[in-house]
LOTI-46435 format. One record per atom (N, C-alpha, C): residue in three letters; x, z, y. Coordinates in pm, whole numbers, plus 50000, padded with zeros to 5 digits. Layout:
ALAXZY/...
//
This chain:
MET500855000049881/MET500005000050000/MET500885000050123/LYS500644990750213/LYS501434989650335/LYS500524992250454/LYS500885001350539/LYS500055004850654/LYS500554998050781/ILE499594994250864/ILE499954988850995/ILE499764999151104/GLY498905008651084/GLY498655018651187/GLY497535014551279/LYS497465020151396/LYS496355017451486/LYS496475003551546/THR495314996951554/THR495334982751592/THR495134980451740/GLY495194990751821/GLY495114988451964/GLY496234979452011/TRP497324979251939/TRP498474971151978/TRP498634958851890/VAL497724956751797/VAL497884945451705/VAL497334932851768/LYS498184923651797/LYS497774911151858/LYS497274901551750/THR496264893851783/THR495684884651687/THR496724875151628/ILE497584869951712/ILE498554860251663/ILE499534866551565/LEU499924879151591/LEU500824886151499/LEU500134888951367/MET498854892551375/MET498104895551254/MET497974883251168/ALA497614872051230/ALA497474859551156/ALA498794855551091/ALA499864857251166/ALA501164853751112/ALA501534862650994/ALA501194875451008/ALA501494884850900/ALA500744881250773/VAL499484877050789/VAL498694873150673/VAL499334861250603/MET499734851250681/MET500304839150623/MET501624842050552/MET502434850950608/MET503744853650552/MET503724864450446/GLY502584871850439/GLY502544882950343/GLY503364894750389/ALA503774894650515/ALA504574905650569/ALA503704913650663/TRP503914926950666/TRP503114935550752/TRP504014942550851/MET503644941450977/MET504514945551085/MET504074958851143/ILE504994966851181/ILE504714979751242/ILE505244979551384/ALA504384983351478/ALA504764983551619/ALA504244996251682/PRO504775000151795/PRO504345012551858/PRO502915011951906/GLN502245023551901/GLN500865024551948/GLN500855024052100/ALA499895016552155/ALA499825015352300/ALA498515020552358/GLN497405019252283/GLN496125023152337/GLN495165026152224/ALA494105033752254/ALA493135037652152/ALA492175026252119/MET491765018452221/MET490835007452196/MET491554996052125/SER490854990052032/SER491454979451952/SER491444966052025/THR492514958752011/THR492544945052061/THR492224935251948/PHE492024940551828/PHE491774932051711/PHE490334932751664/VAL489744944851663/VAL488344946551624/VAL487534949151751/ASN486744939551790/ASN486014940351916/ASN485144952851924/GLY485304960352033/GLY484474971952059/GLY484854984351983/ALA485944983851906/ALA486294995151819/ALA487455003251876/HIS487545015751830/HIS488675024251865/HIS489085032351743/ASP490245038651753/ASP490805046251640/ASP490835037951513/VAL491265025651526/VAL491255016151415/VAL492555017051337/VAL492415017351204/VAL493565017251114/VAL493415005551018/VAL494454997351007/VAL494464985750920/VAL495464987950808/GLU495024984950685/GLU495924986050571/GLU495794973550485/HIS496864969950418/HIS496734960250309/HIS496874968050179/LEU495814967550098/LEU495784975149974/LEU495964966049854/ASP496664971149754/ASP496804963549630/ASP495474962649557/ASP494594972349581/ASP493254972149521/ASP492304979849612/MET491264973149660/MET490314979449751/MET489144986149680/THR489064984649545/THR487964990849472/THR488265005549446/THR487275012449390/THR487475026649360/THR488305028849234/ASN488805018249173/ASN489825020149069/ASN491135025049132/ASN491305022249259/ASN492435027249335/ASN492205042249357/PRO493105050949309/PRO492885065449319/PRO492605070249461/GLU493285064549560/GLU493035068949697/GLU491655064749746/GLN491225052849705/GLN489885048349741/GLN488825057249676/TYR489045060649550/TYR488075068949478/TYR488025083049537/LYS489165087849580/LYS489215101049643/LYS488375101249770/GLY488515090949852/GLY487735090049975/GLY486245088849946/PHE485915081249842/PHE484515079649804/PHE483915092949759/LEU484635100449675/LEU484135113349629/LEU483935122949745/GLU484825122449842/GLU484685130949960/GLU483405127350036/SER483075114450038/SER481895109950112/SER480605114850048/LEU480635117949920/LEU479395121849850/LEU478875135449894/LYS479635142649974/LYS479125155250027/LYS477925152750117/ASN477785140350165/ASN476665136850252/ASN475705126950186/ASP475925123650058/ASP475115113349995/ASP475085115849844/SER473905116249787/SER473795119549644/SER473035108949566/ARG473145096449606/ARG472345086049541/ARG473055078949426/ASN474225083349390/ASN474985076149288/ASN474605080449148/TYR474395070549064/TYR474005072848926/TYR475185078148845/SER474905087748756/SER475935093748672/SER475435094948528/ASN476395095848436/ASN476075100348301/ASN476125115548298/TRP475365121548209/TRP475345136148198/TRP475515140348053/ASP476325150648031/ASP476385156247897/ASP475375167447884/ALA475245173247763/ALA474215183347736/ALA474395195747822/ALA475625198247865/ALA475895210147947/ALA475615207748096/GLY475235195648129/GLY474925192548269/GLY476125188448350/ASN477155183248285/ASN478345178648355/ASN478265163448375/PRO478425158648500/PRO478305144348526/PRO479615136948500/SER479485124248470/SER480655115448459/SER480235101548503/ARG481195093848542/ARG480885080448592/ARG480575070948477/PRO479435064048483/PRO479095054448377/PRO480105043048373/GLU480425038848254/GLU481415028248236/GLU480995015448306/TRP479685012948309/TRP479225000248366/TRP479344999748518/THR479645011148583/THR479845011148728/THR481325010248765/ILE482205010048665/ILE483645009348692/ILE484024994748716/PRO484684991548827/PRO485014977548857/PRO485844970948748/LYS485504958648719/LYS486244950848619/LYS487114940648692/GLY488184945348748/GLY489074936448820/GLY489754943448935/VAL490814937148983/VAL491594942349095/VAL491354933249216/VAL491134939349332/VAL490824931549452/VAL491764935649565/PRO492904928849579/PRO493784931649693/PRO493204925849821/GLY493524932349931/GLY493024927250058/GLY493254936850171/ILE492664933550285/ILE492824941350407/ILE491644950750423/GLN491934963450441/GLN490904973350470/GLN491094978450611/ILE490014978550686/ILE490034982850825/ILE489034994250842/LYS489485005350896/LYS488605016550927/LYS488685019551076/GLY487585024251131/GLY487585027651272/GLY486235032551317/ILE486035032251447/ILE484795037251507/ILE484325027251612/ILE483065023651606/ILE482435015551710/ILE481375024251775/GLY481525026951905/GLY480655036651969/GLY480925050151909/ASP479935055651839/ASP480135068251768/ASP479895066551619/ALA479955054151570/ALA479705051351429/ALA480995047651358/HIS481305054651250/HIS482455051451167/HIS482135039351080/PHE483135031051055/PHE482915019250973/PHE484115016650884/VAL483895008450782/VAL484965003150699/VAL484704988250679/MET485764980150688/MET485694965950654/MET486674963450540/ARG486304954850447/ARG487204951050337/ARG487194935850325/ILE488364929950345/ILE488514915350344/ILE489414911350228/PRO488874905950119/PRO489724902150005/PRO490744891350043/ASP491914892049982/ASP492874881250000/ASP492274867949956/LYS491484868649848/LYS490814856649796/LYS489314858149828/TRP488894851549934/TRP487554853249989/TRP486664841549954/ASN485394844549924/ASN484454833949886/ASN483634828450004/GLY483974832950126/GLY483274827750243/GLY481964834750273/ARG481724846250209/ARG480474853550228/ARG480764867850270/LEU479794873850338/LEU479944887450389/LEU478714895750353/VAL478964908150309/VAL477894917950284/VAL478124929750378/VAL477114933150457/VAL477204944650546/VAL476074954250510/GLY476214966750552/GLY475144976050519/GLY475274989550585/ALA474264998050557/ALA474205011450613/ALA473535020750513/PRO473955033550511/PRO473365043250419/PRO472125049650477/GLY471475057650395/GLY470385065850444/GLY470915079250491/GLY470035087150551/GLY470395100750588/GLY471675101650667/THR472525111050626/THR473815112950692/THR474955107650605/GLY474655097650524/GLY475695091650440/GLY476815085750523/SER478015086050467/SER479175081050540/SER479375066250513/GLU480325060550585/GLU480655046350569/GLU481275043450433/LEU481675053750358/LEU482265051850226/LEU481285055050113/SER480065059150148/SER479155064350047/SER478615053849952/ALA478705040949986/ALA478225030449897/ALA479365023649822/ASP480535029749822/ASP481685023249759/ASP481465020549610/GLN480865030049539/GLN480675028249395/GLN479525018749366/ARG478415020149439/ARG477215012749403/ARG477114998849466/LEU477854996349574/LEU477734983449641/LEU479084976649663/SER480034983549726/SER481314977349756/SER482004972449630/ASP482094981049529/ASP482734976949404/ASP482054964749344/TYR480744964449355/TYR479984953449293/TYR480284940049360/VAL480224939649493/VAL480414926849560/VAL481894922849566/LEU482784932749574/LEU484204929349575/LEU484644922949443/THR483984926549334/THR484394921349203/THR483434910749149/LYS482594905049235/LYS481784893749194/LYS482604880949214/PHE483494878649119/PHE484454867649131/PHE483794854349096/ASP484104844049175/ASP483704830549137/ASP484754824549045/GLU484614811849015/GLU485524805448918/GLU486964805148966/ASN487164807149096/ASN488514807249151/ASN489034821349179/GLY488264831349139/GLY488684845149162/GLY488404850249301/ASN487594842949378/ASN487244847249514/ASN486044856649510/SER485944865549610/SER484804874749615/SER484404877649759/TYR483394886049775/TYR482764888649904/TYR483604897749994/ALA483514895250124/ALA483974905150222/ALA482854915450237/TYR483244927350284/TYR482304938550285/TYR482534946950410/ALA481444951750470/ALA481554960950584/ALA480384970650580/TYR480644983250613/TYR479614993650604/TYR479795003350719/THR478685008150773/THR478705017550884/THR477905029950851/ASP478305041250906/ASP477475053350888/ASP476325053650988/LYS476195043251069/LYS475125040951169/LYS475005052151271/SER476065059851289/SER476125070951385/SER475125081951352/ALA474875084151223/ALA473865093951181/ALA474465107251138/ARG475695109951178/ARG476285122951151/ARG476585129751284/GLY475985141351303/GLY476135148251430/GLY477415156351439/GLU477505163951547/GLU478665172551569/GLU478555185451490/ILE479695191351462/ILE479735204851407/ILE479835214351527/ILE478755221351555/ILE478695229951673/ILE478165243751632/PRO478425253951712/PRO477945267351676/PRO476435268551686/THR475865277051601/THR474445280251612/THR474245289951728/LEU473005293951751/LEU472715303551857/LEU473445316751835/HIS473765319551707/HIS474445332051673/HIS475945330351654/GLY476455318651692/GLY477885316451686/GLY478395312651549/GLU477505309451455/GLU477945305651321/GLU478295290751318/ILE479225287151231/ILE479605273151212/ILE479085268851076/LYS478155259351076/LYS477545254450954/LYS477915239650937/LYS479005237150866/LYS479495223350855/LYS478515214250784/ALA477705219750696/ALA476775211550620/ALA475535207750701/TRP475425212850824/TRP474225210550904/TRP474405199351007/ARG475365190550986/ARG475625180051085/ARG474425170751103/GLY473605169351000/GLY472425160951012/GLY471415166351110/ARG471475179251138/ARG470515185251230/ARG470895182751377/THR472155180351403/THR472615179051541/THR472705164651589/VAL472405155251501/VAL472695141251530/VAL471875135751646/TYR470695141151673/TYR469845135551779/TYR469815144051905/LEU470705153751915/LEU470655162752029/LEU471025155952160/HIS471955146652155/HIS472345139652277/HIS471245129852316/PRO470895129152443/PRO469805120252487/PRO470005105652449/ASP471255101052439/ASP471515087052408/ASP471445083852259/ASP471355094152177/ASP471315092052032/ASP469885091351982/GLY469665083051881/GLY468335081751824/GLY468315070351725/ILE467165067251674/ILE467035057051570/ILE467455043351622/ALA467155040351747/ALA467555027351802/ALA469065025351795/THR469815036351800/THR471275035451793/THR471725029851659/TRP471015033251552/TRP471395028051420/TRP471425012751421/ASN470385006851479/ASN470284992251482/ASN471384986151568/LYS471674992751679/LYS472744987851767/LYS474084988051695/ARG474384998751624/ARG475674999751553/ARG475774989551440/MET474644986851374/MET474664976751268/MET474944963051326/HIS474304959951437/HIS474534947151506/HIS475994945951546/GLU476524956451606/GLU477914956051655/GLU478894954251541/LEU478674961051430/LEU479594959651317/LEU479534945651259/THR478344940051247/THR478214926551192/THR478954916451279/VAL478764917151409/VAL479434907951501/VAL480954909851493/ALA481394922351491/ALA482834925151488/ALA483454920251359/THR482774922051246/THR483324917651117/THR483414902551110/LYS482404895751159/LYS482474881151162/LYS483644876351246/ASP483904883151355/ASP485034879651441/ASP486354882151370/VAL486464893251300/VAL487684896251224/VAL487924885551118/LEU486874881251051/LEU487034870850950/LEU487534857851012/LYS487024854651130/LYS487504842551197/LYS489004843551228/LYS489424855651271/LYS490834857451305/LYS491734857051181/LEU491264862851072/LEU492094863750953/LEU492014851250866/LYS490814845450858/LYS490594834450764/LYS490424820950833/GLY490334821150965/GLY490184808551037/GLY488754803751047/GLU487824810950988/GLU486404807350996/GLU485554819650967/GLY484334819351018/GLY483404830050991/GLY482724827950857/PRO481884837550815/PRO481204836250686/PRO480164825150686/ARG480054818450574/ARG478994808450559/ARG477644815050538/TYR477664826650471/TYR476444834250447/TYR476724849050472/THR475754855850534/THR475874870150560/THR474634877250509/TYR474854887550428/TYR473764895350369/TYR473844909750417/ILE472664915750443/ILE472604929750482/ILE471934937550371/ASN472434949750347/ASN472024957450231/ASN472004972250269/GLY470814978550271/GLY470744992450315/GLY469795000750232/GLN470025013950234/GLN469215023250157/GLN468495033150247/SER467275036750210/SER466505047050280/SER466395043350428/ASN466895051750520/ASN466875047550660/ASN467845036050686/GLY468795033950594/GLY469595021750598/GLY468755009750557/GLY467755011950470/GLY466795001450438/GLY465944997950559/TYR465595008250637/TYR464905005550764/TYR465764996550853/VAL467064999650861/VAL467964991650943/VAL467994977150895/THR467954975150763/THR467904961650706/THR466634954550753/ARG465524961350745/ARG464254955350787/ARG464294951550936/TYR464754961051017/TYR464814958351161/TYR465734946551190/ALA466854945951121/ALA467804935051144/ALA467194921451112/LEU466454920651002/LEU465864907750965/LEU464674904151054/GLU464084914151118/GLU463024911251215/GLU463584907051350/ASN464694913251391/ASN465164911751528/ASN466524904851543/ASP467294904351435/ASP468624898151439/ASP468744887451332/GLY467674880051312/GLY467664870151204/GLY468764859751215/ASP469274857451335/ASP470344847651351/ASP471674852751295/LEU471804865951279/LEU473064871651228/LEU473124871751076/TYR471964871351010/TYR471904873350866/TYR471174861950797/ASP471484860150670/ASP470804850050589/ASP469824856050491/GLY469914869050467/GLY468994875750377/GLY469344890450368/GLY468414898450311/GLY468654912750305/GLY468064919250182/LEU468694930150141/LEU468214938450031/LEU467894952250085/ASP466664956350070/ASP466134968750126/ASP465824978350011/TRP466664988649998/TRP466414998749895/TRP465585009949956/MET464395012149903/MET463535023549938/MET463545026350088/GLY463365015850167/GLY463435016950311/GLY462345025950370/VAL462645031350487/VAL461735040350558/VAL460945032350662/LEU459675035450673/LEU458815028450769/LEU458835035650904/TRP459015027851010/TRP458915033251146/TRP458005024251228/THR456775028851250/THR455855022451343/THR455235033551428/PRO454635030151540/PRO454035040651623/PRO452945048651551/GLU452205042151462/GLU451075048951397/GLU451455055251263/VAL452305048751188/VAL452715053851056/VAL454235053451050/ASN454825064951022/ASN456275065751024/ASN456765077650942/ASN458055079550938/ASN458635090050855/ASN458165104050894/ILE457845105951021/ILE457345119051065/ILE455925121151015/SER455045111651042/SER453645113251003/SER453505113650852/ILE454235105150782/ILE454115104450636/ILE454545117650572/LYS455665122850617/LYS456175135050553/LYS455305147250583/ILE454815148250704/ILE453955159650736/ILE452655158850656/ASP452065146950648/ASP450875145150565/ASP451175148050418/GLN452335143350373/GLN452725145050234/GLN452895159750198/TYR453575167150284/TYR453785181350257/TYR452465188950260/ARG451555184650345/ARG450235191050348/ARG449515188450215/ASP449615176250164/ASP449015173050034/ASP449635181549923/ILE450965182749925/ILE451665190549822/ILE451215205149825/ASN451065210549943/ASN450655224549954/ASN449235226649901/ILE448365216749921/ILE447005217649865/ILE447065216949713/LEU447875208149660/LEU447995206849515/LEU448505219649450/ARG449275227249523/ARG449845239549469/ARG448995251849499/ASP448005250349581/ASP447225261849625/ASP446195265749517/PRO446325277549460/PRO445375281649355/PRO443955283349408/LYS443805284649539/LYS442485286349598/LYS441815273049632/ALA442575262149624/ALA442005248949656/ALA440995244849548/THR439925238649589/THR438895234149495/THR439375221549422/PRO438785218449307/PRO439135205949238/PRO438945193649327/GLU437905194049409/GLU437655182649498/GLU438755181349602/GLN439205192649656/GLN440285192449754/GLN441585187349691/LYS441835191749570/LYS443065187349502/LYS443005172449467/ALA441835167949428/ALA441695153749395/ALA441925145049519/ALA441395149649632/ALA441585142049757/ALA443045142149798/ALA443715153649783/ALA445135154649818/ALA445965145749727/ARG445635145549598/ARG446385137149504/ARG446215122449539/ALA444995118649572/ALA444745104649605/ALA445515100549730/HIS445575109449830/HIS446295106349952/HIS447795106449929/TYR448265116049852/TYR449685117049819/TYR450115104549743/GLY449305100449647/GLY449505087449584/GLY450495086849471/LEU451205097649443/LEU452185097449335/LEU451635105049215/PRO452005100949094/PRO451425107048974/PRO451885121348953/ALA451055129048885/ALA451395143048857/ALA452675144248776/GLU452985133948698/GLU454205134248616/GLU455465135248700/SER455385131648826/SER456575132148913/SER456675145248991/ASP455715154248974/ASP455695166449054/ASP456935175149032/PHE457535174248912/PHE458715182448885/PHE459855179348981/LEU459835167649040/LEU460905163749131/LEU460785170449268/ILE459595175149300/ILE459385181349431/ILE460275193649446/ASP460255202549348/ASP461055214749356/ASP462545211849357/LYS462945200749295/LYS464355197749279/LYS464965190349397/THR464115183449474/THR464705174449573/THR464125175649714/ILE463055183149735/ILE462505184349870/ILE462705198549920/ARG463905201249970/ARG464215214050033/ARG463685225749953/GLY464035225849824/GLY463645236949738/GLY462155237449709/GLY461455226449731/GLY460035226049702/GLY459165233349802/LYS459735237449915/LYS458975245250013/LYS458135236550107/GLY458305223450093/GLY457505214650177/GLY457835215550324/LEU459105216450356/LEU459515217950496/LEU460085204950550/LEU459735201750673/LEU460355190650744/LEU461635196050809/ASP462675187750818/ASP463895192850880/ASP463785193651032/ASP462715188351087/ASP462365189551230/ASP463175180551323/SER464325175651282/SER465195168651377/SER464515156251436/LEU463855148351353/LEU463195136351403/LEU461945139751484/ARG461175149551437/ARG459995153551515/ARG460415159151650/MET461495167251651/MET461985172751778/MET462445161751873/LYS463025151051816/LYS463515140151900/LYS462365132651966/TYR461325129751889/TYR460285120851939/TYR458975127851977/ASP458845140751944/ASP457675148251988/ASP458065162652017/PRO458965164652113/PRO459425178252142/PRO458365187052208/GLU457325180752262/GLU456295188652330/GLU455485197252233/TRP455445193552106/TRP454605200852012/TRP455085215251993/LYS456315216751953/LYS456865230051931/LYS458375229051939/TYR458965235752038/TYR460415235052051/TYR461085244951958/ARG462095240151887/ARG462945248651805/ARG464395244751829/ASP465255254551834/ASP466675251651838/ASP467075244751708/TRP468075235951714/TRP468465228351596/TRP468815237451479/SER469325249451506/SER469725258351397/SER468525264651328/GLU467325262451383/GLU466105267751322/GLU465335257151244/TYR465825244851245/TYR465085234051179/TYR464825237551032/GLY463615234250988/GLY463255235950848/GLY462885249950807/GLN462805259150900/GLN462545273050865/GLN461155277950905/HIS460345269050964/HIS459055273451016/HIS457945263650978/PRO457525263650853/PRO456455254350812/PRO455155256850886/GLU454985269150939/GLU453755272251012/GLU453615263751138/ASP454725257951184/ASP454655249451303/ASP453725237451282/TYR453525233551156/TYR452795221251127/TYR451405223651069/ASP450955236151071/ASP449635239051017/ASP448555230951087/GLY448675229051215/GLY447665221551289/GLY448175208351343/TYR449305203751290/TYR449925191651347/TYR449325179151284/ASP449005169551366/ASP448495156651319/ASP449085145851409/TRP450075138651357/TRP450725128151436/TRP449705118151489/HIS448715115051410/HIS447755104851446/HIS446915108851567/LYS446865121751597/LYS446095126551712/LYS446985130651829/ARG448265128051818/ARG449175131451926/ARG448985121752043/PRO449365125552165/PRO449185116652281/PRO449865103152262/GLN449335093152325/GLN449885079752311/GLN451335079152357/LYS451705087252456/LYS453085087052504/LYS454065090952394/VAL453635099452301/VAL454475103252188/VAL454695091252097/LYS453615084552063/LYS453705072851975/LYS454495061552040/ASP454375060552173/ASP455085049852244/ASP456605051352235/ARG457075063452207/ARG458525065452194/ARG459085058252072/ILE458235054651977/ILE458675047451858/ILE458745032351882/LYS458005027751980/LYS457865013252000/LYS459185005752016/PRO460185011152088/PRO461415003452108/PRO462154999751979/PHE461915007251871/PHE462625004251747/PHE461655002651630/ALA460384999951661/ALA459354999151558/ALA459484986451475/LEU459054987451350/LEU458944975851261/LEU457584969351280/THR457554956151262/THR456304948651276/THR455954940751151/GLY456944938451064/GLY456734929950948/GLY457144915450970/ASN457534912051092/ASN457844898151126/ASN459294894751091/ILE459604894950961/ILE460964891850916/ILE461244877050934/LYS462514873950962/LYS462924860150986/LYS463664853950868/LYS464164862150776/LYS464944857250663/LYS464474864050534/PRO464804858350418/PRO464354864050291/PRO464824878550272/MET463944886650214/MET464264900650190/MET463624905250059/ILE464374913149983/ILE463874919449861/ILE463874934449884/THR462734940849854/THR462604955249866/THR462484961449727/LEU463224972349706/LEU463134980249583/LEU462664994249620/HIS461784999849538/HIS461335013549564/HIS460855019849434/GLY461235032549413/GLY460835039649293/GLY459405044949302/THR458665044249191/THR457295049249190/THR457245064549187/TRP458395070949161/TRP458475085549161/TRP459295090649280/ASP459325083149387/ASP460095087349504/ASP459295097449584/VAL459515110249557/VAL458755120749625/VAL459315123649764/GLN460465117849797/GLN461065119949929/GLN460575109750030/ILE460645097149993/ILE460205086150080/ILE459095078850005/ASN457865082850032/ASN456715078149955/ASN456635062849954/PRO456675056749835/PRO456695042049828/PRO455425035449880/ASN454275042249865/ASN453005036149905/ASN452925033750054/TYR453445042950131/TYR453375041750277/TYR454605035050336/ASN455765037250276/ASN456995031950333/ASN457315017650290/SER456905013650170/SER457245000150124/SER456024991550094/VAL455034996950023/VAL453834988949994/VAL453124985550125/TYR452984995450212/TYR452354993150342/TYR453174983250426/TYR454494984650421/TYR455324975350498/TYR455184961150443/GLY455074959950311/GLY454844946750253/GLY453564940450305/GLN452544948750329/GLN451294943750385/GLN451484939250530/LEU452314946650606/LEU452614942350742/LEU453294928650742/ILE454194926550646/ILE454864913650635/ILE453854902650604/ALA452944905550510/ALA451924895750475/ALA451024892750594/ASP450694903150670/ASP449824901350788/ASP450474892150892/LYS451804891850893/LYS452534882950984/LYS452714868950926/GLY452154866650808/GLY452294853550745/GLY453664851050685/LYS454394861850653/LYS455764860550603/LYS455914865050457/ALA454814866050384/ALA454894870650245/ALA455794861750160/ASN455894849150198/ASN456754839950123/ASN458234843450136/LEU458574851950235/LEU459974855950255/LEU460264869650196/HIS459304875550128/HIS459464889450083/HIS459104891149936/ARG459854899849868/ARG459524904249735/ARG459624919449730/LEU458664925749663/LEU458654940249645/LEU458664943249496/TYR459724950149452/TYR459814954449313/TYR459774969549309/LEU458674975049255/LEU458544989349236/LEU459164992849101/ILE460095002249101/ILE460815005948980/ILE460135018448922/ASP459445016748811/ASP458665027548755/ASP459565039248713/HIS459115051448746/HIS459815063948711/HIS461165065248782/ALA461375057848889/ALA462615059148965/ALA462345067549089/HIS463345075249129/HIS463235084549241/HIS464095079449357/HIS464155087049464/HIS464945083249581/HIS466435084249554/THR466825092749464/THR468235094149427/THR468415091549279/ASP469405083549245/ASP469755081249105/ASP470575092649045/ALA471055101549132/ALA472035111449088/ALA471505120848981/ILE470175122848975/ILE469635132348878/ILE469015125748756/VAL469125112548745/VAL468605105648628/VAL469375110348504/GLY468655116048410/GLY469295120848288/GLY469915134548299/ASP469895140648416/ASP470465153948434/ASP469615163848353/PRO470205170548253/PRO469415179348168/PRO468795191148243/LYS469295194248362/LYS468725205148440/LYS467485200648518/VAL467315187548531/VAL466195182248609/VAL465345172848523/ASP465955162148479/ASP465285151748400/ASP465425155148251/LYS464825166248211/LYS465055171748078/LYS464635162247966/ASN463585154747989/ASN463085145647887/ASN463595131447905/HIS464515129747998/HIS465085116548030/HIS463965106348053/ALA463025110548139/ALA461875101948170/ALA462175092248283/MET463205095048363/MET463495087048481/MET464335074848448/GLN464365065448539/GLN465315054348530/GLN465915052048668/PRO467145046748673/PRO467825044648801/PRO467415031648868/ILE467655031048998/ILE467425018749074/ILE468685010049079/LEU469845016349065/LEU471105009049084/LEU471204995949007/PRO470894995448875/PRO471024982548807/PRO470084971948861/TYR468944976248916/TYR468004966548974/TYR468474961749110/SER469234970149181/SER469794965549308/SER470824954549284/HIS471584955849176/HIS472544945349143/HIS471814932349106/GLN470774933649025/GLN469994921748991/GLN469374915549117/ALA468814924149202/ALA468134919149322/ALA469094912149416/PHE470324917349424/PHE471304910749510/PHE471574896549459/ASP471734895149328/ASP471974881949272/ASP470774872649293/LEU469564878249278/LEU468364870349303/LEU468304865849449/LEU468694874849540/LEU468674871549683/LEU469644860249714/VAL470844860849657/VAL471834850349681/VAL471324836849631/ASP470744836649512/ASP470194824149459/ASP469044819049546/TRP468264828149599/TRP467144824649686/TRP467654818049814/VAL468654824149875/VAL469184819350002/VAL470004806549985/GLU470874806549886/GLU471854795749877/GLU471424784149788/LYS470494786749694/LYS470084776049602/LYS468604772849612/GLY467874780849691/GLY466454778549704/GLY465634782549583/ILE466214790949497/ILE465504795449376/ILE464744808249410/ALA463434807149420/ALA462624818649459/ALA462624829149348/PRO462714842049384/PRO462674852649284/PRO461284854049223/PRO461174861449112/PRO459854864149055/PRO458944871049156/ASP457644870049132/ASP456664876049222/ASP456794891249226/ASN456134897249325/ASN456084911849335/ASN455604917749202/GLN456204929049163/GLN455834934949036/GLN456354949249026/THR455814956648929/THR456324969748893/THR457174968148768/ILE458414972948774/ILE459344971648662/ILE459174983648570/PRO458794981448444/PRO458554992748354/PRO459844999648310/VAL459665010948244/VAL460815018348191/VAL461235012148058/PRO462505009048039/PRO462925003347911/PRO462835013847800/GLN462565009347680/GLN462525018547567/GLN463895024447541/ASP464935016147553/ASP466315020747539/ASP466785025347677/LYS466915038347696/LYS467245043747828/LYS468655040247875/LYS469445034247789/LYS470775029847828/LYS470745015447879/LYS469555009747885/LYS469424995947930/LYS468494995348051/ALA468354983348106/ALA467454980748218/ALA466564968948181/ILE465564966348261/ILE464674954948242/ILE465174943348327/ASP465254931548267/ASP465604919548341/ASP464404915548428/ILE464584915348559/ILE463484912148650/ILE462934898148623/LYS463784889048582/LYS463354875248561/LYS462614873248429/THR463064880048323/THR462484877548190/THR461614888848138/GLY461774900848194/GLY461024912248144/GLY461634918448020/LYS462764913147974/LYS463404918247853/LYS464424929047887/GLU464764937247788/GLU465764947647808/GLU467164941447801/ILE468004945747898/ILE469364940447905/ILE470324951947931/GLU471614949347916/GLU472614959347949/GLU472554962348099/MET472944974548135/MET472854978748275/MET473624969348368/TYR474764964548326/TYR475654957548419/TYR476474947148346/
//
């Protein structure tokens, strides 16, 4: 591994020459802002012998990133110890240039293979996931999708500026794990920022490719999960000229009337009714119908929704509806009584109008495939993806969209098969379907081969296999 150091002093002509000669030059640092990656600062460029997580240093960074992201699928032994599935281990070595830095307040990583296929994949995580959090499930996959000449995809990923500062609580405590609560405290930070950072990274990566390879990508794909899936949707609605297609994993819906705030508050109210021994059968039936998820998935509530207490973390509600009830960020998630009488749908129009600048409409400009688990108790598929699919159809764009509901899949693959949670191994992961969907998307965009119609993917009888979306038959995971 040869390091170049900070790129504020790296001139384009020197970089190009270094690439051609295979030599890497070291020069003194002159400034924090990069002259090589537009709009970036604190940039570090390396040439790596292998950019995949087979590289021990890459894998170390990826594991560190998982402190903020738990969506990676694992194998589990009877004692509850996880291990990496063999089918997720990269089959090949990918040397190339890795660039890390910050654009605005968003950390990013770019990976440019020495042998490039002329295509680019960009993306963003959900929640407070880092720019390295998709290394196992996405970066490894596209970096090792070799064509007949051994060429593969360039890759870029951003944390979308969704990690806040580590600051003291009201009592002077330092809670490093609470960075997600502080992310919206600054007036300039918010959901619209995610879309801006994604746009900036895409433009910057295309420019880097032109400098290094002499041309920009022929095709650019965007790929995001959860609120990163929202970013994918927004990009294809508003930045269609930057992208050729997108893959939306369990994306979050943001509209003035129906959004992550309203859905979760309604959902938690339904859950509390279902658990209330004093609730009548009629009340429980109505709550179940509104909640929309089967009783078989209820075991996931206690395991994945803030200890099953039905609490909102408050950060998004505080950002967009602070008039309802003010809480200091260190109190988020501790006062469910705040929402006993809360109804987003009855809030003043000025509250709903705050969503409009970054709202989804369904008016996508390029092909998109959406994946969502039918057991996703965190981001309800019926309101976040099925409803969004209807918005797309209402805009006359159904021909550009496919929705695949993955039966018995949850928002995180990390607990699939975990004997402490999924005791009967009833769940299935989304990851193998994301790989299939990416390939379907590429064929759709580049060859005009339309994917299969919208459908629910059943659970395979052999839990070590997946269902082929095209044929309906059981196949190996990868």
